[in-house]
C-alpha positions in Angstrom: -22.6 -82.6 18.8 -24.1 -79.7 20.9 -22.6 -76.7 21.6 -24.0 -73.9 24.4 -24.1 -69.9 24.0 -24.3 -68.2 26.9 -25.2 -64.3 27.2 -24.7 -62.2 29.6 -24.1 -58.5 30.9 -22.8 -58.1 34.5 -24.1 -60.9 36.4 -21.6 -61.6 38.5 -21.5 -64.8 40.5 -24.6 -65.9 38.6 -22.7 -66.0 35.8 -20.3 -68.3 37.4 -22.7 -70.5 38.8 -24.0 -70.8 35.0 -20.9 -71.5 33.7 -20.1 -74.1 36.2 -23.3 -76.0 35.3 -22.4 -76.5 31.7 -20.6 -79.6 30.9 -17.3 -79.8 28.8 -18.1 -79.2 25.6 -18.7 -76.2 22.9 -18.9 -73.5 25.5 -19.5 -69.7 23.6 -20.3 -66.7 26.1 -21.2 -63.4 24.8 -20.9 -60.2 26.5 -23.4 -57.1 26.3 -20.9 -54.2 27.9 -19.9 -55.9 31.5 -18.2 -53.9 33.9 -18.0 -56.4 36.7 -15.2 -58.9 35.4 -17.4 -61.1 33.5 -15.5 -61.5 30.4 -12.4 -62.5 32.8 -14.4 -65.1 34.5 -15.7 -66.5 31.3 -12.2 -67.1 29.8 -11.4 -68.8 33.0 -13.6 -70.9 32.7 -12.7 -72.2 29.3 -15.5 -70.4 27.1 -14.9 -68.8 23.8 -15.5 -65.1 24.7 -17.3 -62.9 22.3 -17.5 -59.2 23.2 -20.1 -57.2 21.7 -19.0 -53.8 19.8 -20.8 -51.2 22.0 -21.3 -48.9 19.0 -24.4 -51.2 18.5 -27.2 -51.3 20.8 -27.2 -54.3 22.6 -30.0 -57.0 22.5 -30.4 -60.5 23.6 -31.3 -61.2 20.0 -28.1 -60.2 18.7 -25.9 -61.6 21.5 -27.5 -64.9 20.3 -27.0 -64.8 16.9 -23.3 -63.5 17.7 -22.5 -66.6 19.6 -23.9 -69.1 17.0 -21.9 -67.4 14.3 -18.5 -68.2 16.9 -19.6 -72.2 17.4 -18.3 -74.7 15.5 -19.9 -77.0 13.4 -22.5 -78.7 15.5 -26.1 -79.6 15.0 -27.8 -78.5 18.1 -27.6 -75.1 20.0 -28.4 -74.7 23.3 -29.4 -71.2 24.5 -28.6 -70.2 28.2 -28.6 -66.8 30.0 -26.0 -65.8 32.7 -28.6 -66.2 35.5 -29.6 -69.8 34.3 -28.1 -73.1 35.6 -28.7 -76.1 33.4 -29.9 -79.3 35.1 -28.3 -82.6 34.8 -29.1 -84.3 31.8 -30.9 -82.0 30.2 -28.6 -81.5 27.0 -28.3 -85.0 26.5 -32.3 -85.6 26.6 -33.1 -82.5 24.4 -30.5 -83.9 21.9 -31.9 -87.0 21.8 -35.8 -85.8 21.4 -34.6 -83.7 18.4 -32.5 -86.6 16.6 -35.7 -88.4 17.3 -38.1 -86.1 15.8 -36.6 -84.1 12.6 -39.6 -82.1 12.1 -38.7 -80.2 15.6 -36.8 -77.2 15.3 -36.3 -76.3 19.3 -36.9 -77.8 21.8 -37.6 -76.4 25.6 -38.5 -78.0 29.2 -39.1 -76.7 32.8 -37.5 -73.6 33.7 -37.7 -73.1 37.4 -37.3 -69.9 39.2 -34.2 -70.9 42.0 -36.2 -69.1 44.8 -39.7 -68.5 44.2 -40.2 -68.2 47.7 -38.2 -64.7 48.5 -40.6 -62.8 46.8 -44.0 -62.4 45.1 -42.3 -61.2 41.7 -40.0 -64.5 41.9 -42.7 -66.6 42.3 -44.8 -64.9 39.6 -41.8 -65.7 37.3 -41.8 -69.7 38.3 -45.7 -69.7 37.5 -45.0 -67.9 34.1 -42.7 -70.7 33.0 -44.9 -73.6 34.1 -45.8 -74.7 30.9 -47.6 -77.7 29.4 -45.4 -80.7 27.7 -46.2 -80.7 24.4 -46.3 -78.9 21.0 -45.8 -75.1 22.0 -46.3 -72.0 19.9 -42.9 -70.6 21.1 -40.3 -71.2 23.4 -38.4 -68.6 26.0 -34.9 -67.7 25.6 -33.9 -71.1 27.3 -34.0 -73.5 24.7 -32.2 -76.1 22.4 -32.6 -75.6 18.7 -31.8 -77.3 15.4 -28.8 -75.2 14.2 -30.1 -76.0 10.4 -33.4 -74.7 11.3 -32.3 -71.8 13.1 -29.7 -71.1 9.9 -32.5 -71.6 7.5 -34.5 -68.6 8.9 -31.5 -66.4 9.5 -32.0 -66.9 13.2 -33.1 -63.9 15.5 -33.9 -60.9 14.4 -31.2 -58.6 15.9 -32.9 -55.2 16.2 -35.7 -56.6 18.4 -35.3 -56.0 22.1 -37.9 -58.0 23.5 -40.1 -60.9 22.4 -37.3 -62.3 20.0 -38.0 -65.7 20.4 -42.1 -65.8 20.0 -41.0 -64.1 16.5 -38.6 -66.4 15.7 -40.8 -69.5 16.5 -43.3 -67.5 14.4 -41.0 -67.8 11.4 -39.9 -71.4 11.9 -43.5 -72.6 12.3 -44.5 -70.6 8.9 -41.6 -72.8 7.4 -43.2 -75.9 8.9 -41.0 -76.8 11.6 -42.2 -77.6 15.1 -42.0 -76.3 18.7 -42.0 -78.7 21.5 -41.8 -78.6 25.2 -40.8 -81.6 27.4 -42.0 -82.9 31.0 -38.1 -82.9 31.8 -36.1 -80.3 34.0 -34.2 -77.9 31.9 -32.8 -75.1 34.2 -33.1 -73.0 37.0 -33.1 -69.1 36.9 -32.2 -66.3 39.5 -34.9 -63.5 38.6 -33.5 -61.6 42.0 -36.4 -59.4 41.4 -37.0 -57.8 44.8 -38.4 -54.7 44.4 -42.1 -53.6 42.8 -40.4 -51.7 40.1 -38.4 -54.3 38.6 -41.7 -56.5 38.1 -43.5 -53.4 36.8 -40.6 -52.6 34.2 -40.7 -56.3 33.2 -44.2 -56.2 32.6 -44.0 -53.1 30.8 -41.5 -55.0 28.4 -43.6 -58.0 28.1 -46.4 -55.6 26.9 -44.2 -54.0 24.1 -43.2 -57.1 22.7 -47.0 -58.3 22.4 -47.7 -54.9 20.4 -44.1 -55.5 18.8 -45.4 -59.5 17.8 -48.4 -58.1 16.8 -47.1 -55.6 14.2 -44.8 -58.1 12.9 -47.2 -61.2 12.7 -50.3 -60.1 13.6 -52.2 -61.1 10.9 -53.9 -64.3 10.2 -53.2 -67.3 11.0 -50.4 -66.3 13.3 -51.8 -63.4 15.3 -48.7 -63.2 17.4 -49.3 -61.2 20.5 -52.9 -59.8 19.3 -55.0 -61.3 21.9 -52.6 -59.7 24.9 -52.2 -56.8 23.2 -56.0 -55.9 23.5 -56.2 -57.4 26.7 -53.6 -54.6 27.9 -55.6 -51.8 26.1 -58.7 -53.0 27.3 -57.9 -53.3 31.3 -55.2 -50.8 31.2 -56.7 -48.1 28.9 -60.4 -48.7 28.0 -61.8 -49.6 31.1 -60.4 -46.7 33.1 -61.7 -44.4 30.5 -65.0 -45.9 31.0 -65.1 -45.5 34.5 -64.1 -42.0 34.5 -66.9 -41.3 31.8 -69.6 -43.0 33.9 -68.7 -41.1 36.7 -69.1 -37.7 35.5 -72.5 -38.9 34.0 -74.1 -41.0 37.0 -71.4 -39.4 39.7 -70.1 -41.9 41.8 -72.1 -44.6 40.9 -70.6 -44.7 37.8 -67.3 -45.7 39.5 -69.2 -49.5 39.8 -67.8 -50.3 36.6 -64.2 -50.6 38.3 -65.4 -53.8 40.2 -64.8 -55.5 36.8 -61.1 -55.4 38.3 -61.7 -57.5 41.6 -64.2 -59.8 39.6 -61.6 -60.6 37.0 -58.8 -61.4 39.9 -61.5 -63.9 41.6 -62.0 -65.4 38.1 -58.7 -66.2 37.6 -57.8 -67.0 41.0 -60.5 -69.7 41.0 -58.8 -71.2 37.8 -55.4 -71.6 39.2 -53.7 -74.5 39.7 -51.2 -73.6 42.7 -52.0 -73.5 46.3 -54.7 -70.9 47.1 -52.4 -68.3 48.4 -50.2 -68.4 45.0 -53.2 -68.3 43.2 -54.7 -65.2 44.5 -51.3 -63.7 44.3 -50.9 -64.4 40.9 -54.2 -63.4 39.8 -54.0 -59.9 41.3 -50.6 -59.2 39.6 -52.0 -60.6 36.2 -54.5 -57.9 36.4 -52.6 -55.3 37.9 -50.2 -56.2 35.0 -52.5 -55.0 32.8 -51.2 -51.4 33.3 -47.5 -51.5 32.6 -48.5 -54.1 29.4 -50.4 -50.9 28.5 -47.4 -48.7 29.1 -45.4 -51.0 26.9 -48.0 -51.0 24.2 -47.8 -47.1 24.1 -44.0 -47.1 23.8 -43.9 -49.5 21.0 -46.0 -46.7 19.0 -44.2 -43.9 20.1 -40.7 -45.0 20.1 -40.2 -48.0 17.3 -36.9 -48.1 18.0 -36.6 -48.4 21.7 -33.6 -49.6 23.4 -33.0 -52.3 25.8 -35.3 -52.8 28.5 -33.7 -53.9 31.4 -35.1 -54.8 34.6 -31.8 -55.6 36.9 
């Protein structure tokens, strides 16, 4: 049997579309302090509703754990965010794969952004989620998991405000389980990112997650978040400081060090697999993103107990 756990906070009509995409069966909705009628909506859509206690800080990890605790006896659990819609047939295909591969704990598929044409930020999300099929190191928040494996590693770390999925996958793989990505449509996501500030905050959260992953599982052989953290420090901090020092010694010529940025953009764009226009936009934001990622690194070091980092 498959259980579906949907988590959300003030998703409005996106939640209505999300719940409508879930086939009849075991459905739990976990709400993190919504004020837009999400709880009443979920109840009207036959969901078993869990309202998280507001006295404890909200995290997606905490919400997913609460959903799992409410489930009856099921073999697999599909996690879904309230701004996503399941693709038809995904539950059956994912469950069949887990049934046939007893050493796999997590299976995910292609998560697509619903409107990548609307803003460059939505496009960046769509590219980010376009992972190669096959064995993977980690999944995102939308995935089907074997409940026995999830329980064996004590679920998500409820105190993590970001990056809880890679952290969970690191513990699963350390326990001998495997993570798999199928070449199949899994869900559509409605990021609704229309402003630069939203993208900046989302990218800062990624930097925070990299630093957190490195602190928890940065030692060999896992090295979770280590490469990404070093990259953020290099491009977002070390190179600007180096350029400033060089300018102090050699004058304006010292700023030639900053040519590394456009060169890196060109290198990444020429390696892209999308259209030339999409590749160049993606590359430019990858390089620009090193600055909010670096700030996320700083945030982690200065605020080890940060509150939820939201971008909507």
